[in-house]
TORVEX-872875 format. One record per residue: x, y, z of N, C-alpha, C, O in turn. Coordinates in Angstrom, 3 decimals, decimal comma, always signed. Example, Ala and Ser with C-alpha at 12.3 -4.5 7.8 and 13.67 -1.06 7.14 Angstrom:
((+13,190 -5,690 +7,800) (+12,300 -4,500 +7,800) (+13,200 -3,300 +7,800) (+14,236 -3,319 +8,465)),
((+12,850 -2,250 +7,080) (+13,670 -1,060 +7,140) (+12,900 +0,030 +7,870) (+13,409 +1,138 +8,039)),
// end
This chain:
((+0,996 -1,176 -0,063) (-0,018 -0,024 +0,318) (+1,068 +1,260 -0,169) (+0,653 +2,131 -0,934)),
((+2,070 +1,275 +0,199) (+2,851 +2,133 +0,400) (+3,357 +3,068 -0,911) (+3,512 +4,282 -1,039)),
((+3,507 +2,131 -1,659) (+3,591 +2,369 -3,013) (+2,541 +3,252 -3,979) (+2,812 +3,914 -4,980)),
((+1,324 +3,040 -3,365) (+0,216 +3,495 -3,829) (+0,194 +5,102 -3,466) (+0,007 +6,095 -4,169)),
((+0,512 +4,901 -1,836) (+0,725 +6,348 -1,375) (+1,608 +7,310 -1,951) (+1,369 +8,498 -2,171)),
((+2,775 +6,595 -2,196) (+3,782 +7,471 -2,823) (+3,533 +8,285 -4,274) (+3,925 +9,420 -4,544)),
((+2,826 +7,441 -5,056) (+2,593 +7,466 -6,197) (+1,560 +8,284 -6,904) (+1,525 +8,750 -8,043)),
((+0,379 +8,341 -5,471) (-1,349 +9,031 -5,701) (-1,139 +10,359 -6,563) (-2,086 +10,566 -7,321)),
((+0,043 +11,455 -6,631) (-0,322 +12,205 -7,135) (-0,156 +11,752 -8,857) (-0,790 +12,516 -9,586)),
((+0,354 +10,992 -9,358) (+0,760 +10,500 -10,589) (-0,766 +9,537 -11,023) (-0,800 +9,315 -12,234)),
((-1,625 +9,128 -10,472) (-2,614 +8,141 -10,945) (-3,778 +9,535 -11,514) (-3,852 +10,759 -11,399)),
((-4,411 +8,605 -12,049) (-5,783 +9,507 -12,842) (-6,693 +9,320 -11,876) (-6,712 +8,420 -11,036)),
((-7,684 +10,486 -12,073) (-8,968 +10,259 -10,950) (-9,378 +8,882 -10,697) (-9,612 +8,373 -9,601)),
((-9,448 +8,213 -12,137) (-10,340 +6,605 -11,751) (-9,365 +5,885 -10,733) (-9,541 +5,353 -9,637)),
((-8,403 +6,063 -11,444) (-7,326 +5,038 -10,397) (-7,171 +5,748 -8,583) (-7,095 +5,151 -7,510)),
((-7,172 +6,863 -8,826) (-7,081 +7,156 -7,487) (-8,638 +6,750 -6,268) (-8,495 +6,589 -5,056)),
((-9,860 +6,674 -6,930) (-10,989 +6,571 -6,488) (-10,780 +5,092 -6,216) (-11,101 +4,698 -5,095)),
((-10,204 +4,070 -7,230) (-10,175 +2,972 -6,950) (-8,640 +2,507 -5,643) (-8,467 +1,462 -5,016)),
((-8,214 +3,154 -5,657) (-6,970 +2,819 -4,379) (-7,975 +2,830 -3,247) (-8,074 +1,888 -2,461)),
((-9,132 +4,534 -3,154) (-9,803 +4,157 -2,231) (-10,738 +3,288 -1,438) (-11,048 +3,148 -0,255)),
((-11,154 +2,597 -2,979) (-12,144 +2,090 -2,841) (-11,430 +0,604 -2,265) (-12,131 -0,246 -1,716)),
((-10,274 +0,462 -2,425) (-9,687 -1,013 -2,178) (-9,294 -0,610 -0,601) (-9,688 -1,233 +0,384)),
((-8,610 +0,323 -0,585) (-8,588 +0,797 +1,322) (-9,660 +0,731 +2,046) (-9,611 +0,096 +3,099)),
((-10,951 +1,420 +1,612) (-11,776 +1,099 +2,133) (-12,296 -0,605 +2,109) (-12,444 -1,136 +3,209)),
((-12,481 -1,175 +1,243) (-12,624 -2,909 +1,511) (-11,791 -3,140 +2,648) (-12,326 -3,386 +3,729)),
((-10,143 -3,078 +2,506) (-9,481 -3,470 +3,539) (-9,365 -3,326 +5,019) (-8,829 -4,122 +5,790)),
((-10,002 -2,080 +5,332) (-10,439 -1,411 +6,275) (-12,111 -2,051 +6,886) (-12,420 -1,724 +8,032)),
((-12,737 -2,612 +6,372) (-13,914 -3,080 +6,498) (-13,554 -4,836 +6,907) (-14,130 -5,519 +7,754)),
((-12,718 -5,136 +6,234) (-12,211 -6,487 +6,477) (-11,700 -6,709 +8,041) (-12,064 -7,617 +8,788)),
((-10,800 -5,685 +8,330) (-10,114 -5,473 +9,574) (-11,099 -5,561 +10,405) (-10,959 -6,275 +11,398)),
((-12,221 -4,908 +10,202) (-13,419 -4,094 +11,486) (-13,752 -5,383 +11,409) (-13,624 -5,845 +12,543)),
((-14,170 -6,340 +10,545) (-14,933 -7,481 +10,298) (-14,388 -8,909 +11,625) (-14,899 -9,526 +12,560)),
((-13,074 -8,831 +10,901) (-12,243 -9,435 +12,023) (-12,391 -9,102 +13,507) (-12,876 -9,768 +14,422)),
((-11,735 -7,661 +13,487) (-11,743 -7,157 +14,690) (-13,343 -7,513 +15,795) (-13,325 -7,859 +16,976)),
((-14,331 -7,329 +15,095) (-15,597 -7,515 +15,478) (-15,881 -9,243 +15,901) (-16,594 -9,635 +16,824)),
((-15,327 -9,846 +15,217) (-15,379 -11,296 +15,528) (-14,492 -11,603 +16,550) (-14,922 -12,565 +17,185)),
((-13,247 -11,116 +17,050) (-12,499 -11,479 +17,830) (-12,835 -10,686 +19,415) (-12,406 -11,004 +20,524)),
((-13,799 -9,511 +19,011) (-14,528 -9,156 +20,211) (-13,968 -7,970 +20,389) (-14,601 -7,371 +21,257)),
((-12,820 -7,158 +19,862) (-12,625 -5,701 +19,646) (-13,459 -5,208 +18,966) (-13,550 -5,354 +17,747)),
((-14,313 -4,437 +19,797) (-15,453 -3,506 +19,050) (-15,205 -2,178 +18,848) (-15,721 -1,446 +18,003)),
((-14,213 -1,854 +19,848) (-13,886 -0,349 +19,177) (-12,986 -0,252 +18,637) (-12,675 +0,916 +18,402)),
((-12,174 -1,179 +18,194) (-11,287 -1,242 +16,786) (-11,910 -1,476 +15,590) (-11,535 -1,041 +14,502)),
((-12,985 -2,253 +15,826) (-13,935 -2,734 +14,522) (-14,808 -1,323 +14,315) (-15,258 -0,922 +13,241)),
((-14,914 -0,767 +15,428) (-16,040 +0,683 +15,058) (-15,154 +1,530 +14,548) (-15,488 +2,155 +13,541)),
((-13,743 +1,753 +15,168) (-12,567 +2,665 +14,289) (-12,458 +2,642 +12,840) (-12,407 +3,575 +12,039)),
((-12,432 +1,341 +12,665) (-12,070 +0,683 +11,326) (-13,163 +1,000 +10,177) (-12,921 +1,273 +9,002)),
((-14,367 +0,902 +10,775) (-15,745 +0,520 +9,926) (-15,919 +1,809 +9,757) (-16,241 +2,027 +8,589)),
((-15,830 +3,110 +10,622) (-15,937 +4,206 +10,863) (-15,069 +4,927 +9,495) (-15,595 +5,537 +8,565)),
((-14,114 +4,749 +9,620) (-13,358 +5,174 +8,299) (-13,444 +4,866 +7,222) (-13,462 +5,658 +6,280)),
((-13,521 +3,528 +7,130) (-13,917 +3,031 +5,725) (-14,973 +3,786 +5,347) (-14,792 +4,690 +4,532)),
((-16,047 +3,573 +5,799) (-17,378 +4,411 +5,357) (-17,109 +5,828 +5,169) (-17,688 +6,483 +4,302)),
((-16,279 +6,294 +5,930) (-15,895 +7,977 +5,686) (-15,231 +7,889 +4,232) (-15,734 +8,467 +3,269)),
((-14,072 +7,128 +4,145) (-13,586 +7,113 +2,920) (-14,441 +6,559 +1,731) (-14,212 +6,971 +0,593)),
((-15,308 +5,741 +1,941) (-16,157 +5,632 +0,516) (-16,960 +6,570 +0,497) (-17,293 +6,853 -0,654)),
((-17,444 +7,210 +1,305) (-18,265 +8,366 +1,044) (-17,526 +9,385 +0,195) (-17,898 +9,465 -0,976)),
((-16,704 +10,046 +0,529) (-15,614 +11,053 +0,254) (-14,603 +10,810 -0,850) (-13,953 +11,696 -1,405)),
((-14,534 +9,324 -1,144) (-13,870 +9,366 -2,573) (-13,672 +9,764 -3,378) (-12,514 +10,006 -3,721)),
((-14,975 +10,101 -4,272) (-14,693 +10,896 -5,138) (-14,003 +12,375 -4,728) (-13,054 +12,739 -5,422)),
((-14,348 +13,045 -3,871) (-13,823 +14,491 -3,567) (-12,252 +14,043 -3,290) (-11,440 +14,623 -4,011)),
((-11,813 +13,260 -2,512) (-10,373 +12,990 -2,080) (-9,843 +12,757 -3,421) (-8,805 +13,373 -3,666)),
((-10,375 +11,909 -4,477) (-9,598 +11,600 -5,745) (-9,664 +12,905 -6,603) (-9,233 +12,770 -7,748)),
((-10,098 +14,065 -6,280) (-10,340 +15,259 -7,252) (-9,430 +16,329 -6,693) (-8,718 +17,057 -7,384)),
((-9,546 +16,360 -5,028) (-9,218 +17,998 -4,789) (-7,595 +17,387 -4,100) (-6,797 +16,478 -4,327)),
((-7,766 +18,617 -3,086) (-6,080 +18,321 -2,788) (-5,403 +16,751 -2,098) (-5,736 +15,937 -1,236)),
((-4,282 +16,939 -3,067) (-4,107 +15,508 -2,900) (-3,109 +15,769 -1,416) (-2,545 +14,684 -1,278)),
((-2,822 +16,343 -0,704) (-2,089 +16,099 +0,818) (-3,315 +15,848 +1,342) (-3,089 +14,929 +2,129)),
((-4,264 +16,051 +1,383) (-5,572 +15,461 +2,138) (-5,729 +13,996 +1,707) (-6,020 +13,090 +2,487)),
((-5,545 +13,872 +0,603) (-5,691 +12,473 +0,345) (-4,631 +11,644 +0,334) (-4,785 +10,483 -0,045)),
((-3,219 +12,178 +0,804) (-2,203 +11,161 +0,943) (-2,610 +11,242 +2,489) (-2,876 +10,081 +2,801)),
((-2,746 +11,895 +3,366) (-2,727 +12,001 +5,038) (-3,858 +11,007 +5,113) (-3,684 +10,038 +5,851)),
((-5,301 +11,141 +4,271) (-6,384 +9,767 +4,805) (-5,744 +8,420 +4,595) (-5,879 +7,358 +5,203)),
((-5,094 +8,726 +3,683) (-4,633 +6,817 +2,950) (-3,455 +6,598 +4,044) (-3,542 +5,532 +4,655)),
((-2,202 +7,570 +4,438) (-1,481 +7,177 +5,573) (-2,229 +6,828 +7,082) (-1,883 +6,050 +7,971)),
((-3,300 +7,666 +6,985) (-3,731 +7,343 +8,875) (-4,615 +5,907 +8,535) (-4,944 +5,270 +9,536)),
((-5,014 +5,361 +7,235) (-5,685 +4,282 +7,328) (-4,686 +3,307 +7,210) (-4,836 +2,301 +7,904)),
((-3,693 +3,376 +6,482) (-2,236 +2,274 +6,628) (-1,730 +2,419 +8,029) (-0,802 +1,682 +8,362)),
((-2,200 +3,240 +8,861) (-1,444 +3,059 +10,285) (-2,764 +2,190 +11,335) (-2,427 +1,462 +12,268)),
((-3,923 +2,381 +11,050) (-4,960 +1,595 +11,371) (-4,650 +0,349 +11,167) (-4,286 -0,401 +12,073)),
((-4,796 -0,079 +9,629) (-4,101 -1,431 +9,240) (-3,230 -2,048 +9,467) (-3,435 -3,261 +9,520)),
((-1,961 -1,590 +9,691) (-1,176 -1,804 +10,129) (-0,760 -2,315 +11,767) (+0,120 -3,118 +12,077)),
((-1,540 -1,694 +12,524) (-1,540 -1,631 +13,983) (-2,736 -2,568 +14,191) (-2,955 -2,809 +15,379)),
((-3,472 -3,089 +13,403) (-4,328 -4,499 +13,298) (-3,622 -5,469 +12,968) (-4,004 -6,574 +13,354)),
((-2,364 -5,382 +12,149) (-1,674 -6,498 +11,626) (-0,484 -7,035 +12,693) (-0,040 -8,181 +12,769)),
((-0,169 -6,057 +13,358) (+0,692 -6,055 +14,046) (+0,264 -6,998 +15,461) (+1,060 -7,812 +15,928)),
((-1,172 -6,746 +16,088) (-1,409 -7,415 +17,117) (-1,880 -8,852 +16,639) (-1,753 -9,895 +17,281)),
((-2,544 -8,673 +15,178) (-3,031 -10,066 +14,698) (-2,255 -10,387 +13,592) (-2,615 -10,191 +12,431)),
((-1,135 -10,905 +13,950) (-0,188 -11,128 +12,493) (-0,785 -12,312 +11,639) (-0,558 -12,430 +10,434)),
((-1,532 -13,137 +12,337) (-2,349 -14,460 +11,495) (-3,827 -14,407 +11,458) (-4,610 -14,568 +12,395)),
((-4,095 -14,133 +10,114) (-5,370 -14,292 +10,078) (-6,313 -15,440 +10,148) (-5,974 -16,612 +9,984)),
((-7,612 -14,997 +10,423) (-8,177 -15,899 +11,205) (-8,765 -16,973 +9,826) (-8,840 -16,699 +8,628)),
((-8,992 -17,789 +10,288) (-9,275 -19,247 +9,247) (-10,949 -19,246 +9,423) (-11,527 -19,183 +8,337)),
((-11,612 -19,291 +10,310) (-12,597 -19,387 +10,575) (-13,376 -18,208 +11,110) (-12,826 -17,615 +12,038)),
((-14,626 -17,721 +10,683) (-15,023 -16,487 +11,340) (-16,580 -17,132 +12,330) (-17,473 -16,392 +12,744)),
((-16,544 -18,254 +12,464) (-17,695 -18,760 +12,646) (-17,592 -18,264 +14,306) (-16,525 -17,985 +14,853)),
((-19,236 -18,208 +15,122) (-19,010 -17,743 +16,291) (-19,597 -18,945 +16,833) (-20,312 -19,583 +16,061)),
((-19,444 -19,365 +17,963) (-20,332 -20,338 +18,989) (-21,177 -19,804 +19,948) (-21,818 -20,549 +20,690)),
// end
């Protein structure tokens, strides 16, 4: 993801929107996993950020690139924090 953040200025608007959609999808996945593991606070934070990115993807892709980079860096930080605490992905999400 770092490569995408560094080259965000060189991408077309459509490609930037796609990057934001991908980041939102990853954040939603981490939110679902965190919720399954009982970490509701992190799940809410990740889901809310994904929702905000989806709503504002068009504006972020078209307007100020500094703000777009800042949002991507914050999303990367949240994903990295989750991956640091949970280095292995869940095999099953079945709840008993």
